N, C-alpha and C positions, 0 to 999 in steps of 0.2 A: 960136274954138274957147276953150268954159268951159273957168279951168283951178281949175274946181272940181268940186263935186259941188254939184245943184241938187235933187236925186230927195227926199223924204220917208225919213228910215233905215230909219222900219218898211215901205214896200214895198218899197224894198231885201230887208228882210231877209229878208220874205217871197217876194219872188225867187229868192234863193241859198236858202232852205229847198225850194226846190220844184223847183228845176230839175237835172235827170240829169247835167250836164254835170261828167268827172268836170275837179275842182284839184288842186294841188301846193301844199301851203304852205313855202315859205320863210324863213331870215331871213339878212343881211348888213348888214355894218355894215367900216368903213375912216376911220381917224382918215390925213383929207392935205390938206392947206391947197385951201380954196375961195374965192376973192377977193371973189367976186361972188356970197355965198351966194343970194338973190333970180334973180337970172337965172337959174341955172343949176337950181333948183329949178324957176321953169316951162317950161322944154325936159327935164328927165327926167319933168313931169308930165303933157309931149304925148308921151313917148317910152312910156314904160308903160302910160298910155292905149290907146294903137294897140295894145298886146300883152295887154289886155284885163285890165287887172292892178287888183286890190284892193289893199288895206292901209294901213299908217302909216307915214311916211316921215318922219325929220329930216332937216334938212336943216341945218346951221353952218359955220361960219369953215374950224372943228376934220373937218370931216369929215358922215358920211353914216353914218344908221341905219334903219334899215326890215326889217319884217315882213310882210309880201305873198304874194298868191295868183296861181296862172299857169292858164287851162287847159294839164291835165296835155298834151297832145300838145304844145305850144309851147313845154316850158320846154327842152329843145334849143337850137334855134333860140335861142329867146330869149338864153342862155348865149351864146353864138356873138355875133350883134349889142349884148349890153351889152359886152362889153369891149370887141369894136372901135368903137364909140359913144364909149366911156368911159375912156380908156386909161390914165386914174391907177385905174380897179375893175379891169383884169385882169388874171385870175385869181384874183380874191374871192371868197373861199369863197362859197356859198350854201346854208346850212342847209338838209337840206332836210329837213321834218319827220317822227317817226318813227309818232307814233297820229295821225295825221289822214284825216278825214271829209270836205277840200274846202272845207268849211263857217268856216273858219276867219274870212274877212271877205266883205262884200259893199258896203265902196264902196270907190274912192280916195280917204285923204287924206295930200299930204305939206304938209308945214308947216318954215317956217324958225325957226328955235332956237338960242338964246344957245349952248350945246353939245350935244353929241348926244346925253348923259349930262350929269345935271341933279345937278353935282354939290358944288357951292353954297362950292369957292372960285375965288380971286383967280384971274384965265385971268394965266397967269404964275408964278406960287407955285410950281411943280416942274415937271423937264421928266418931261411925259404919255411920253417915246417911250424916256427911261433905265427899261424895264420889267423881268419877272420872265422866266426861261426856259420857253421853252414847253413840257409835256409831252403824247406822245401818251398815249391809256390804259391803255397795255403798262408806258411809267417811270409813269405816275404810280401804278400800282397797287405798283410794282413800290419808288418810295417812300417810299408810304401808309406800306410794313411796313419800312423804317427808324427805329431808336428813337429819340426826338423828332425825330420830324417834326411838321407842328402843319401843319393842311389846318383850313382857314376857305370857311365859306362864308358867302356876295360881296351873295347875295338876303336881300330879305324877311322877316320871323318866317313871315307866312299863306303864301306858296312854301315855306319848309323842313319846312313844319308837318306839308304832306305830302310830302316827300322829302326826301333828302337825302344820303348819305356815309356810311360808316361813323364813327365819334365823331369826327365832324366839330364847330368849332366853331356856333355857330350864333348870330351877334348878334338878340337882342329888335329891333329897328328898324321901321320903315314905310320906310323912303326909306335909299337909295343917299347920299343925304348927309349923314346920320345914319348908316350901319354905318364909313367913311373912317375920322373921328375917334376911333370909339365902335375900332373892331376895332385900333387901335394903342396904346392903355391898354389894352385888355385884354391884344394880348399884348407890352406894356410891356417884361415879363420870358425875350421867346425872342427879342431879334435876331440870337440866334446860334446859331437853328436855323433848320432845312430849312421853308419856310411855304413851304405849297400852298395855291391862289386856286380859285376854282371859283366858276360863276356860267351864269348859262342860256342864250347862244352865245360869252362871250367879250366880250363887251364892257365890262361890268362891269370883269373882272381887267384891261386893257388899264390903266385908270386908276387902278384899288388897289393891282396889286403894283408902280408905278413912284411913285403917295404911301409904298407901306411903305418903297419905295429910299431919298426922299425922307427920311423918317425913320429910320436909320440899319438898318434892319434889314437885314441881308447876304448869305440863300441867298432868296433867293422865286422864285415857280416860279405858272407859271398852267397849267387845260390849258387844251389849244387846241381849240377850239368849243364851251371848252362842257359841260356834261350833252348839249346834244344829237349832239354826233356823237361823244364819250364813249358813249353807247349804240350809236350807228352801227357803232364797233368791237368795240366791245365782244360786239355780236351776230352780225359779219361774221367774227372771228378765233377767238371761241370762248373766249373771255379772262372768267375769273372778275367778277363783275357785282361791285362795291361800291356803288353807288348803293341806297336804299333807300324803295321806291315810287312816284312820281308826278312829272314834273318840269311846275312849272306855271307855263304862257306867259301873255302879254299879246293874245289874243284869244277868240273865238269859242267856243273849245275851254277853256280856261281851265285843260286839261293836259295832255299826256300821260305815259301807258305807258313807265316804263321800264325796274320789277321788278312783282313780282306780291302783292308783302310790300303791306300797308295797316299804315300808319304813323301815323293822325290818329284823327279820332271826328268824330262828328255834333256837334255845340256846340250841341245840343240835347235828345236824348235818349242820347246819349253812344256810341252802337253806332260798330265801328270805318268806318268810312270816309273818305273823303278825295275826293271829288266837291264843290271847290267851288261856287258858285251865288251869282246879285246878285238882294239883293229883289225880288220883284214888284213889287213897289210902287217903281214908277220914283221920287216924290218922297224914296225910304231912300234904294235903289240898294245898300244892305248888300251888302259881297261876307265870305260866311259859307261854310262848309260842311255841309253838310245832306242827310239820306240820305234813300233811294226813301219811304221810309215816313212819316215830318217833314216833306217836300215835297208828301205828301197830305192828310198830316194840315192842315198850314198852309196850302195852296195852292199853297208856293212862299216863300210870307213869315217873315220873319222873329221878328215878333210876334205877340201877339193885337191889335194895337194897328192891324199896317200889315196882316191876312188881313182885319180890318174895310175896312179904306180899300178894299180893291183889290176888293171887294164894293159898294160904290156902281155907280151907273150911266158910263158912259166921260164919258162929261159935265161928270158933278158934280167926278171927278176930276181932268179936265187943268184946272177953276174951283181950285179949291182948290190944284192946286201952280203958279198964278201968282206965280210973284214967289222960288217956293224954287230953290235953284243949293246944293247940297248939296256939296261936297268929300272927296274920297276918300276911302271908311270902310269902315272893316277892323275883321272881328271881333275883342277884344282879349283874350278866353278860353279863349285854343287849346292851345296846346302848350305855350307859355311861362304857366306854373305858378308861375317862379321872376322874375316880371318885378318884382318888388321889389330882387332882387341884382343885382350890380354883376358878376358872372363866371359863364361859361358851364358846364351840369357835366361837357362836357368837356374843359374843364380843373381841374377839382378830381378 
């Protein structure tokens, strides 16, 4: 069988959008030793394909990291078979999405990477297993009330712009590899204070908390299951919700609502808005925040130039896009008016 998708992504996306079948989105990760990542990847692809799973999975010698969706009626059976088929993943949390329309992914992609989370650090430079203490939602809320506690968002600036915890330190970074040394420097005078780290589902904090301890921070914690699990526990247990806004996610949804508060603004008109979009011009693909009014006015584009481009005949667009390969691009003019300052407003 083919171990990768061969159908045009536009066709697959259209099929997904038209499908009435209910699907459930979930994420999972675990750090553990994989001696032969390529072989593990091929077998995993066959197993996931059998369950009609779509999504993105990274496999490395250090473990696995996945964000996927599955037909909803198959989730319970899959969970049991997954744990049986892969004993080293037995009990791994399947972090079920909170605000899910089932349209998160439209194909299966499993890749072998050097690391399951790119950190830019040399292998073995610190003990990744000497991580921070896990906190559930109630413990997180309690500890944040303690004087001197520092809460750190280990996500990128465009993620925290639409949602973050009250009074959290919000690093102005594009990538996780930038965040690690930046946060160590930012909190250099806080090494004796309780430091709580959080991210989307917990995987970045597994490394970040260990990295902080390696650099002399003594009292380090991490939010178990990240924002996703926090949102679930808050709802199920009736706890105070300290998260403001929306949780950014790396799939077609681009976000799931944790609280009703909107803390961001449209990058084009400034109206309250927390809807991320990619510029409709595929040669641009800029990630930015756009309200419904601007989306209609700009035809889903980030600029007048891109609007003019998408009005060209499709064949001409394709011709002009040839050879263009843009890196990931993010709007830089959002929440961080303080981008030239070295500190976070939460520390001032």
